Phi, psi and omega in degrees: 000321178300316182297322178296316175303313184296313183299312182296326177277008179059037173273061189301317176293324174300315181287327177303312182297325172295322175295314180297322177297323182289320182295321180289318190268337183229068191306336176287345183278089181295334176290321179296306185311313194289314184294322177285320167316304186297317177298324178291315178301308181296334183271347183073032184250091188282324185284322178292331176296315177295324177302318180295315177294331178291315180297316183291324175293325180292322184289325188217070180301348178268355181282107184300321183295319173296315177305308181303307184300318179295319183294320182294315177295323181291323172294318180297323183264006179059036180277080179291345174290345172273359182055055189288333176298317179289326185290326186282324176301310185306307185299313176304312177306318182281339179217065188291353182269353182284117182301316184293324178290317176302320182291315179288324175296310179305313179304306183304318180303315178303316182292336178272002179080012177260067182298317186293322171299316182299317184296321178295331176287321168301320179301339175283346185276149179293152173310318185294317183304312180294347182269350173299127186300335176286338180255331183301321180303308182294326179292323177292327185291314182293321175295321171303319175292339182256009166100357182268068186299323184289307178301323187296316178317309187295317185282323176293326170300318174297323182303325188276010173277348181238157170298150174215171179280157180311314180294328178289311177311314179295315175307306185285334167299315180294314178303316186290319181292337176090000000 
């Protein structure tokens, strides 16, 4: 109730503080974790989002979703100390049919200069999966890096239909500009 009151009163920092307290004191409360992650994502705060994923990954290292999200934020922030390439590969290898994990791993390969390998991963996904705005931007990025600028533009346009982190926006804008 206190959290809802803080949110309704537009006390964003107070609401965030309450959520952090709940996340820290009641680790099983996934609603607080999700609300805090959403708040960070919507406000474009990638570093605190990554910190939240670090905490969750320590608590539940087998959770592939958290591992994938930690890998993605660490890749975006170039937080090499977290070994994001390994995290992305591990999540992908355990669930290769998951489009989000495939996209993160393909992005990790792209950052290593392995664009042909990244493209092969995207080619294993279904067309509908590639049209998801969260996947489309990374597919467009890889298409652009492999020289298919016209096709890349279509997917990069789809990416801009959803909110995204500031680092993603910069990546996709650069890819779109060619």
